[in-house]
C-alpha positions in Angstrom: -20.7 28.0 -30.2 -23.7 25.8 -29.9 -21.4 22.7 -30.1 -19.3 24.1 -27.2 -22.4 24.5 -25.0 -23.5 21.0 -25.9 -20.1 19.6 -25.1 -20.0 21.4 -21.8 -23.6 20.3 -20.9 -22.6 16.7 -21.8 -19.4 16.9 -19.6 -21.4 18.4 -16.7 -24.0 15.6 -17.0 -21.4 12.9 -17.0 -19.6 14.5 -14.0 -22.9 14.8 -12.1 -23.8 11.2 -12.9 -20.5 10.0 -11.7 -20.8 11.9 -8.5 -24.3 10.6 -7.9 -23.1 7.0 -8.5 -20.2 7.6 -6.1 -22.6 8.9 -3.4 -24.8 5.8 -4.0 -21.9 3.6 -3.1 -21.1 5.5 0.1 -21.2 2.6 2.5 -21.9 4.3 5.8 -25.1 5.7 6.9 -26.0 7.6 10.1 -28.0 4.7 11.4 -25.4 2.0 10.7 -25.0 -0.7 13.3 -21.3 -0.5 14.4 -18.9 -3.0 15.9 -15.6 -1.8 17.3 -13.3 -4.8 17.3 -9.8 -4.3 18.6 -6.7 -6.1 19.7 -4.7 -4.4 22.5 -1.5 -5.9 24.0 -0.9 -3.2 26.6 -4.2 -1.3 27.0 -3.4 1.6 24.7 -5.5 0.4 21.8 -8.3 -0.7 24.2 -8.5 2.9 25.5 -8.8 4.3 22.0 -11.4 1.6 21.1 -13.5 2.5 24.2 -13.5 6.2 23.2 -14.5 5.2 19.6 -17.3 3.0 20.9 -18.7 5.8 23.1 -18.6 8.3 20.2 -20.2 5.9 17.7 -22.6 4.0 20.0 -20.9 0.9 18.6 -20.4 -2.4 20.5 -17.0 -3.2 21.7 -15.4 -6.6 21.0 -11.9 -7.4 22.3 -9.9 -9.6 19.8 -8.2 -11.7 22.4 -5.6 -14.3 21.8 -6.1 -17.8 23.2 -2.7 -17.4 24.9 -2.2 -14.0 26.4 1.0 -12.1 25.5 3.5 -11.7 28.3 6.0 -8.8 28.6 8.6 -11.3 27.3 6.4 -12.2 24.3 6.2 -8.5 23.4 9.9 -7.8 23.5 10.5 -6.7 20.0 14.3 -6.4 20.7 14.4 -10.2 21.1 14.2 -11.9 17.7 13.0 -15.1 19.4 10.1 -13.4 21.3 6.6 -14.6 20.4 5.7 -11.3 18.7 8.9 -11.2 16.7 8.5 -14.8 15.5 4.8 -14.1 14.5 5.6 -10.9 12.7 8.4 -12.5 10.8 6.0 -15.2 9.5 3.4 -13.7 7.2 1.4 -17.0 7.6 1.3 -16.8 11.4 -2.3 -16.8 12.7 -2.4 -16.7 16.5 -5.5 -18.5 17.8 -8.4 -16.5 19.1 -9.8 -17.0 22.6 -13.4 -16.3 21.4 -15.0 -15.5 18.0 -17.6 -12.8 17.5 -20.5 -15.0 16.2 -22.9 -12.4 15.1 -21.0 -10.1 12.8 -23.8 -10.3 10.2 -25.8 -7.8 12.3 -23.2 -5.0 11.8 -22.9 -2.7 8.8 -19.6 -1.0 9.9 -16.7 -2.8 11.6 -13.9 -0.7 13.1 -10.8 -2.8 13.4 -8.2 -1.5 15.9 -4.7 -2.6 16.6 -1.3 -1.5 17.8 1.1 -1.2 14.9 3.8 -3.9 15.1 6.7 -3.9 12.6 4.8 -1.3 10.5 1.7 -3.4 10.1 -1.2 -4.9 12.0 -0.4 -7.8 14.4 -1.0 -11.2 12.9 -4.0 -11.8 15.3 -5.8 -9.1 13.2 -5.5 -11.5 10.2 -6.9 -14.3 12.4 -9.9 -12.1 13.3 -10.5 -11.1 9.6 -10.2 -14.6 8.3 -12.4 -16.0 11.1 -15.4 -13.8 10.3 -17.5 -13.2 7.3 -16.8 -9.5 6.7 -18.0 -9.3 3.1 -20.4 -6.5 2.5 -19.3 -4.7 5.7 -17.5 -1.4 5.7 -14.2 -1.9 7.4 -12.5 1.1 9.1 -9.0 0.5 10.5 -7.7 2.4 13.4 -4.4 2.0 15.2 -2.1 3.2 18.0 1.6 3.4 17.5 4.8 4.6 19.2 6.2 5.9 16.0 4.8 4.4 12.8 2.1 5.9 10.6 -1.1 3.9 9.8 -0.7 4.1 6.0 1.5 1.0 5.5 -0.6 -1.1 7.7 -3.8 -0.1 5.9 -2.1 -0.7 2.6 -1.1 -4.2 3.7 -4.6 -5.0 4.9 -6.1 -3.9 1.6 -3.6 -5.9 -0.3 -4.2 -9.0 1.8 -8.0 -8.7 1.6 -8.8 -6.9 -1.6 -12.4 -8.3 -1.8 -13.3 -6.5 1.4 -14.6 -2.9 1.5 -11.9 -0.8 3.3 -12.0 2.9 4.1 -9.0 5.0 5.1 -7.8 4.4 8.6 -6.6 6.7 11.3 -4.1 6.7 14.2 -5.9 7.4 17.4 -2.8 8.1 19.6 -4.0 10.3 22.5 -7.1 11.3 20.4 -9.8 13.0 22.4 -13.4 12.0 22.0 -13.9 15.3 20.2 -11.2 14.4 17.7 -12.7 11.0 17.2 -16.1 12.5 16.7 -14.8 14.8 14.0 -13.2 11.9 12.1 -16.2 9.6 12.4 -18.5 12.4 11.2 -16.4 12.7 8.1 -16.8 9.0 7.6 -20.6 9.4 7.9 -21.4 6.7 10.3 -22.6 8.5 13.4 -26.1 7.8 14.7 
């Protein structure tokens, strides 16, 4: 009987230690400095990003292509449209109009995008590869006409495994209250 109690005590100790270690690695704090970086081709993701910035107190940064997308560029029915060509080339990296030069000041970077072909647009890869995001907590968010966010987050994690990703969320028609609830669960509200 004594051995059973010792085994249970040991098991509880190991479990508590593992939980404590997991809590120590929780990357977000209530006083984290937050950047809300987003790409928006039609304004939908920009609207979600603005709500997110208001809720978190984060700074907004528009990931803007050097060459703006036209309606023809965004015609996903046309296999020769700019967006179709980019999305069919995993190595495509559309040029940025401007780079956020001071990402070192941020602890948490929300990265927002519309879902194209089930994943983030290639300009999100350009943004990630153009900035030193090591040591930052990256939180993807997206808008979509019909796709879930899961495959796009999985693709980002696979493409950039050395970065610290959290689970993402679709913010289609999300209210500020909905966003606040999500962000509180993440633990990065001020």
